[in-house]
N, C-alpha and C positions, 0 to 999 in steps of 0.2 A: 504493500500500500504506500509506504514511504517513497519507494523508488518511482511508483506511478505518479505520485504528486510532483516529483521533480521533472516530469516530462511536460507538464502544463506550461504554456507560454506565460501565463499570469504569475506563476511561481518563479520561473526562470528569470523573467525580465522585470517583474514588478515587486513581488513580495521579498525575494531573496536580496536583491541589491538595496531595497528600502531598509530591511532589518539590519544588514551589515553596516550601512551608513549611519543608521540611528544609534546602534550600539557604540560605534566608534565615536560618534558625535557626543554622546552622553559621557563616555569614559574620558575623553580628552577635551571636555568643554572648556576647561581653564588652562589648557596647555599653551605655553608661550611660543612653541614651535609650530603652532597651527596644525597639529596632527589630526584634528577633526576633519580636515579637508581630504585626508587619505581615503575616506569611506567611498567617495564617488568612483575613484579608479579601481578600488578593490571590489566594489559592486559590479563594475563592468567586467573585471577579470573573472569573478565568480560566475556571472552569466555566460561568458565565453567558454568557460570550462564545462558548464552544464550542457551547452549546445554542441561543443566540439570535442570535449574530453581533453586530456593533456597530451594531444597529438599534434605534432608540427611537421609531419612529413606525409605526403609531399607539401612543399611550402607554397601554398597558393596565396592569393591576395588577402583573403580573410584571415588566415593564420599570420600573415605578415602584420596585419593591423593589430592583432592581439599582442604579438611580440613588441610592436611599437608602443602599445599601451603600457606594457610592463617596463620598457626602457624609459618611457616618458615619466613614469612615477619615480623611478630611480634617479633620473636627472633632476626632477623637481625636488627630491629630498636633498640632493647635494647642494642645490642652490638655496633652498629654504633654510637649511641648517648651517651652511658654511659660507655661502657667497651671496647673501641677500643684498648686500650693498655694493657689490662689485660693479664698476662702471660699464663693463662690457656684458653684463648679465643678460639683457634682453637680446643683444646681437647674437650671443652664443646660443640662447634658446631657439632663436629663429634659424640659426645655422643647422642645429640638430633636426629641426622640423623639416627643413628643405631636404636633407638627406633621407628622412623617413618618407617624405612625399615621393621622391624619385624612386626609392626602393620599391614602394608599393605600386606605383602607377606606370613606371617606365615600360614594362612589357606591353601594356595596352597602348600607350602613346606611340610606341614604335610601329604599331600596325596602322596608324593613321597617316595618310599620305599628304604631302604638300604643306602649304602654309597653315592648314588647319591644325596640324600637330602642335605648332608653336603657339598658335592662338589659344588652343584649349589648354596647353600646359601653363601658359602665363595666367589665364583666367582661373584655373583650378588652384595654382600655387598662391595667387593673390587671395582667393577665398580662404584658404587654410591659414595663411599668414595673418590675414585680417582678424580671424578669430583668436589666434594666439596673442597678438598684440593688444586687441581690445579687451580680452578677458584678463590679460596680465595687468592692465590698468586698474582692475578691481581686486588685486591681490590683498589689499588692506581694507576692502569693503565687502565683507562677507554676505550682506544682504543682496547687493547688486550682483555679485559673483554667483551666488546660489540661484537667484531668480533667473539669471541669464542661462545658466546651465540647465535649469529646470525646463525653460521654454525651448532651448536648443535641442535638448534630449528628446522631448516629446515631439517637437516640430520636425526634426530630422527623422526620427523613428517612424512617425505616422506617414510622412511624405515618402520615406523609403518603401513602406508597405504598399502604398499606392503606386510606387515606381517599380513594383514587381520584385522586391527583395525583402522577404520576410526576415531573413537572417540579419541583414544590416538594420532592419527596423527594430528587431528585438535588442540588438546590441546598443542602439542609440537610446531606446526607451529605458533600458536599464540605468543609464546615466541620469535621465530625467527623474526616474523614481528615487534614485539615491540622493539627488539634489533636493527632492521633495522632503526627504528625511532631514536634511540639513536645515531646510526652512523651518521645519517643526522644532528642531533644536534651537534655532535662533529665536523663536518665540519664547522658549523656556529659559534660555541662557544668553543674556545680553553680552557676556564676555567672550563668547565663542569666536574663534578665528579660523580661517580656512587657508589663506595664503596661497603660495605657488603650488602646494600639494593639490589644490582643487583646480586652479586656473590653467596650469600648463597641460596636464594630462587631458583635461576636458577640451581645451582648445585644439590640441593635436588630434585627439580621437574623433571629436564631432566634426572637425574640418575634414579629416580623412574619410569618415563614413559618408558624409554628404557627397564628396567627390567620387568615392567608390560606387555609390548608387547611381551617380550620373554616368560614369564610365563603364561600369560592369553590368548595370541593369537598365532601367528605362525611366529614370527621373528627369523631368524637364528642368532645364537650367534656370528657368524663371523662379522656381521654388527656392533655389539657393540664393537668389538675389534678395528675396524677402527674409530668409533666415539670417542673412548677413545684417539685416537691420535690427535684429534683437539686441545686440550689445549697445547700439546707439540709443534705442528706446529705453534701455535700463539707466541711461544717464539723466532721465527727467528729474528735476528738482523735487524733493519731498518736503512737505511742510514740517518745520521743527516742532511745532506744537502738537503734532499728531502722535498717538501712541504707537508702539512698536507694531502691533497687528494691523493698525490702520495704514501705516506706511507700507507694510508688506502687501496688503491687498491692492493698494494703488499701483505699486510697482509691478506686481504680477498681472494685473489687468492690462497694464500698458504693454508689457512684453508679449502678452498673448495675442495682441492685435496683428503684428507681422507674422506670428506663428500660425494663426488661423488662415491668413491669406496665403502663406506658403503651402499649407496643407490643401487648401481649396485648389490652388494652381496645380499641385501634383495630381489631384483627383480629376480635374477637368481637362487639363492641357496634355496634348500628345507630346512625346519627346521631340525636342527641337535640335538635338545634337546632330552635327553634320557627319556622322560616321555610322 
């Protein structure tokens, strides 16, 4: 019975990452190193292991993304714990992300002919790097970071499902569910910090998952345009006089607007990719 429960998508991509992130958030609610943010990446890894098992051969695009997620969490730990004030921190994070992007997507890009290859490569890399840089600006703003990852996770995931990739959809939704647990923790513990442990793995993984669904499945590029607006929407000013839960509701309603448009575009529009 227990094994059967682990085969349900709701358990794999919803309940499991939510519980993992919630437990880590509660345990490390006052941790000065922002270890509460680890829960989102660990929730993603748990979902990936439930879906794929601990198998990385043959090394396909999906398994590469899982390995990139593990490496991104390790890199985030190095920078959060030891190099948080290094002047070249963001440049180095972007550099590692570019390598990951090329490693995952290059086999597909090589099959595209002509100038389209470079146009698609530039557009996809810009999409991924935008999420990394924009989420990194929220490393000291746990509410904005968690709300952005919450919206991006569910937005990318549901869009991926409409784009004919249930697997990428489940992996993305797992991060949205885990970010939802962090939002609950933020309601309970005002001192909770998420740091680079949340923002870097989330930026890398959600950027890659959106790109992978575009390249490997049938997601319209228009959905990615609206998903890219989520971190911008998370910058709306929040009234100082409002309570914590009121500020959270306002912010999450705001980020859900581009999320909903992205999902609708994935549902209604045919793939516009030139390959």
